[in-house]
GUROMI-352623 format. One line per field, with one value per residue (C-alpha): residue in three letters; residue number from 1; x, y, z. Coordinates in pm, 1 decimal, decimal comma, padded with zeros to 6 digits. Layout:
N
code	c(ALA  ...)
pos	c(NUM  ...)
east	c(X  ...)
north	c(Y  ...)
up	c(Z  ...)
***
This chain:
170
code	c(ALA  LEU  CYS  CYS  LEU  PHE  ALA  VAL  PHE  THR  ALA  SER  ALA  GLN  ASN  SER  MET  LYS  ALA  LYS  ILE  GLU  PHE  GLU  ALA  ALA  GLU  SER  ALA  PHE  ALA  ASP  SER  ASN  TYR  GLU  GLU  ALA  LEU  THR  LYS  LEU  ASN  GLU  THR  GLU  GLN  ILE  LEU  GLY  LYS  TRP  THR  PRO  THR  VAL  SER  TYR  LEU  LYS  ILE  LYS  THR  LEU  ASP  ARG  ILE  SER  ASN  PHE  GLU  ALA  PRO  LYS  ASN  ILE  TYR  ASN  SER  GLN  LEU  ILE  LYS  GLU  VAL  ASP  ALA  TYR  ILE  ALA  PHE  GLY  ALA  LYS  ASN  PRO  ALA  ALA  ILE  VAL  GLN  GLU  LYS  TYR  LYS  GLU  VAL  TYR  ALA  ILE  GLU  LYS  ILE  ILE  SER  TYR  PHE  LYS  ASN  VAL  GLU  ALA  TRP  ARG  LYS  MET  PRO  GLU  TYR  MET  ALA  ALA  LYS  ALA  ALA  GLU  LYS  ASN  ASP  THR  THR  GLN  VAL  LEU  ILE  LEU  TYR  LYS  LYS  ALA  ALA  GLY  LYS  GLY  ASN  VAL  LEU  ALA  MET  GLN  LEU  VAL  GLY  ARG  ASN  TYR  LEU  GLY  GLY  TRP)
pos	c(1  2  3  4  5  6  7  8  9  10  11  12  13  14  15  16  17  18  19  20  21  22  23  24  25  26  27  28  29  30  31  32  33  34  35  36  37  38  39  40  41  42  43  44  45  46  47  48  49  50  51  52  53  54  55  56  57  58  59  60  61  62  63  64  65  66  67  68  69  70  71  72  73  74  75  76  77  78  79  80  81  82  83  84  85  86  87  88  89  90  91  92  93  94  95  96  97  98  99  100  101  102  103  104  105  106  107  108  109  110  111  112  113  114  115  116  117  118  119  120  121  122  123  124  125  126  127  128  129  130  131  132  133  134  135  136  137  138  139  140  141  142  143  144  145  146  147  148  149  150  151  152  153  154  155  156  157  158  159  160  161  162  163  164  165  166  167  168  169  170)
east	c(-00216,3  -00367,4  -00578,2  -00729,9  -00812,6  -00987,6  -01141,3  -01246,3  -01423,0  -01596,2  -01730,6  -01842,5  -01970,6  -02161,6  -02335,2  -02384,5  -02598,8  -02800,2  -02878,3  -02986,5  -03169,4  -03403,1  -03412,1  -03630,4  -03793,5  -03910,8  -04028,0  -04241,1  -04377,5  -04471,9  -04594,6  -04836,2  -04905,5  -04820,6  -04610,0  -04539,5  -04336,2  -04166,5  -04014,0  -03872,2  -03705,4  -03591,0  -03487,6  -03278,0  -03142,9  -02982,7  -02856,4  -02691,4  -02528,6  -02457,4  -02511,5  -02800,0  -02872,3  -03075,9  -03195,9  -03303,1  -03440,1  -03641,4  -03788,7  -03888,8  -04001,5  -04266,8  -04355,4  -04371,7  -04586,5  -04822,6  -04875,5  -04837,6  -05155,0  -05060,4  -05466,7  -05417,4  -05062,6  -05027,1  -04935,3  -04601,0  -04536,6  -04558,6  -04153,5  -04002,3  -04150,4  -04033,1  -03704,4  -03634,0  -03815,4  -03531,0  -03267,7  -03331,6  -03352,7  -03053,4  -02856,9  -03007,5  -02892,6  -02580,2  -02564,9  -02831,5  -02597,8  -02647,8  -03018,5  -03296,2  -03509,3  -03810,2  -03750,9  -03656,1  -03954,0  -04225,3  -04029,1  -04022,2  -04398,0  -04426,4  -04223,7  -04468,8  -04748,6  -04549,6  -04509,6  -04873,0  -05008,1  -04724,0  -04869,2  -05216,6  -05115,6  -04948,7  -05264,8  -05444,7  -05243,1  -05259,3  -05447,4  -05663,2  -05784,7  -05855,2  -05989,0  -06209,1  -06266,9  -06389,6  -06605,3  -06732,9  -07000,0  -07061,9  -07047,9  -07100,3  -07076,1  -06677,1  -06645,4  -06610,0  -06390,6  -06177,6  -06154,0  -06129,3  -05806,7  -05725,2  -05709,4  -05562,0  -05196,7  -05272,5  -05390,8  -05559,7  -05842,2  -05923,4  -06030,0  -06210,8  -06408,8  -06464,2  -06546,8  -06790,2  -06963,3  -07018,0  -07087,7  -07429,3  -07385,6  -07247,4)
north	c(02469,4  02694,9  02444,3  02338,3  02701,9  02815,5  02419,0  02534,8  02920,2  02756,1  02523,4  02785,8  02961,8  02685,1  02698,1  03005,1  02954,5  02713,1  02880,5  03165,3  02948,6  02802,3  03147,0  03269,9  02977,6  03013,2  03356,2  03282,3  03024,5  03265,8  03520,3  03228,8  03198,7  02787,7  02833,3  02469,6  02432,0  02780,3  02694,6  02319,2  02590,5  02785,9  02498,7  02374,1  02706,1  02660,5  02300,6  02465,4  02726,0  02531,0  02743,3  02962,5  03351,2  03624,7  03711,1  03309,7  03300,9  03611,8  03464,9  03174,1  03383,0  03509,6  03192,5  03025,0  03264,4  03224,6  02794,3  02801,7  02783,2  02833,9  02785,7  02455,1  02354,8  02019,9  02248,5  02085,0  02446,2  02652,2  02495,5  02582,8  02987,4  02959,0  02824,2  03084,5  03385,9  03323,0  03239,2  03581,6  03801,9  03661,9  03707,6  04099,0  04161,0  04095,3  04250,7  04557,7  04704,7  04332,7  04353,1  04579,3  04769,1  04712,5  04402,5  04299,5  04510,6  04249,3  03916,9  04109,9  04128,3  03780,7  03682,7  03943,0  03720,7  03386,0  03513,4  03523,3  03243,3  03107,9  03216,2  03103,7  02772,7  02862,0  03038,9  02692,7  02472,5  02722,7  02521,9  02739,6  02771,4  02444,1  02423,9  02644,2  02493,8  02186,0  02371,9  02465,5  02147,5  02047,2  02294,3  02670,1  02817,4  02794,1  02877,2  03267,5  03241,6  03003,8  03232,2  03572,5  03398,0  03236,0  03632,0  03763,8  03594,5  03748,1  03454,4  03656,0  03446,4  03457,5  03763,5  03801,5  03518,3  03738,1  03998,6  03856,6  03748,0  04026,6  04184,9  03906,7  03620,4  03321,3)
up	c(-08258,1  -08514,4  -08636,5  -08310,4  -08215,2  -08612,3  -08535,9  -08144,5  -08341,3  -08547,2  -08365,8  -08202,1  -08403,1  -08535,5  -08230,6  -08235,6  -08492,0  -08445,1  -08071,3  -08224,3  -08496,3  -08229,8  -08027,9  -08298,1  -08362,8  -07987,7  -08041,7  -08353,9  -08157,2  -07855,4  -08085,6  -08279,1  -07877,8  -07934,7  -07576,9  -07521,1  -07878,0  -07800,0  -07425,9  -07627,2  -07839,7  -07545,1  -07359,7  -07734,8  -07737,2  -07362,3  -07452,4  -07727,1  -07615,6  -07307,8  -07019,0  -06917,5  -07106,4  -06958,7  -07286,3  -07350,5  -06931,3  -06969,4  -07299,4  -07072,6  -06815,6  -07015,7  -07164,2  -06861,6  -06704,5  -06968,2  -06915,6  -06531,9  -06281,9  -05896,7  -05853,3  -05961,4  -05751,0  -05972,1  -06250,3  -06407,1  -06589,0  -06181,0  -05966,4  -06355,1  -06388,3  -05996,6  -06072,6  -06403,0  -06228,6  -05884,1  -06222,3  -06268,0  -06014,6  -05861,7  -06225,9  -06208,9  -05856,1  -05907,8  -06280,7  -06285,6  -06589,1  -06781,9  -06789,0  -06929,0  -06659,8  -06781,7  -06839,3  -06449,0  -06382,4  -06553,5  -06371,4  -06053,5  -06078,4  -06161,1  -05893,1  -05598,8  -05736,4  -05718,1  -05308,1  -05297,6  -05418,5  -05157,3  -04923,2  -05022,3  -04956,2  -04630,7  -04518,3  -04638,0  -04433,4  -04098,5  -03788,0  -03772,5  -04106,7  -04154,6  -03812,4  -03978,9  -04278,6  -04129,7  -03846,2  -04176,6  -04134,3  -03840,1  -03621,7  -03778,0  -03439,1  -03477,9  -03772,6  -03691,9  -03388,4  -03599,7  -03895,7  -03709,0  -03586,5  -03894,7  -03943,4  -03654,0  -03769,8  -04100,4  -04250,4  -04580,5  -04681,7  -04380,6  -04361,6  -04665,8  -04543,6  -04239,5  -04453,2  -04604,5  -04296,7  -04182,9  -04557,2  -04529,3  -04352,3  -04369,4)
***
């Protein structure tokens, strides 16, 4: 029995050392702005550990934040960043003592940016906004009316266009 316990401890220590090596390689890749390599190393770290950790997650968030692009909705890293931020924020809410407050603030700021871009996507799909966009090509008399309707429903994109119209005209 003691032999089995020693074997488990040794395997665990080896995995811990391997994970540490991969994490250090990820930190180095991140420092060199090689974000895709950093992400690969972070995923390998998690795989070796066999679990999610806030330390790995934080660096993964910082890495994904560099290579995500919410202005390009089909960017493959966007959904990974959202998932990682959600996991980190949820963990921090349940385990505030296990999270460094400055890191939490950084992740929270990224969460707010993600939220904004989610709103942008919703605003672009708003029927009044879509109708105004379509009317720009054919019926310019309706454009401002439709944008005002969208703006009245909280569409910030429409508000900007209404403001631009009043500032300088179409």
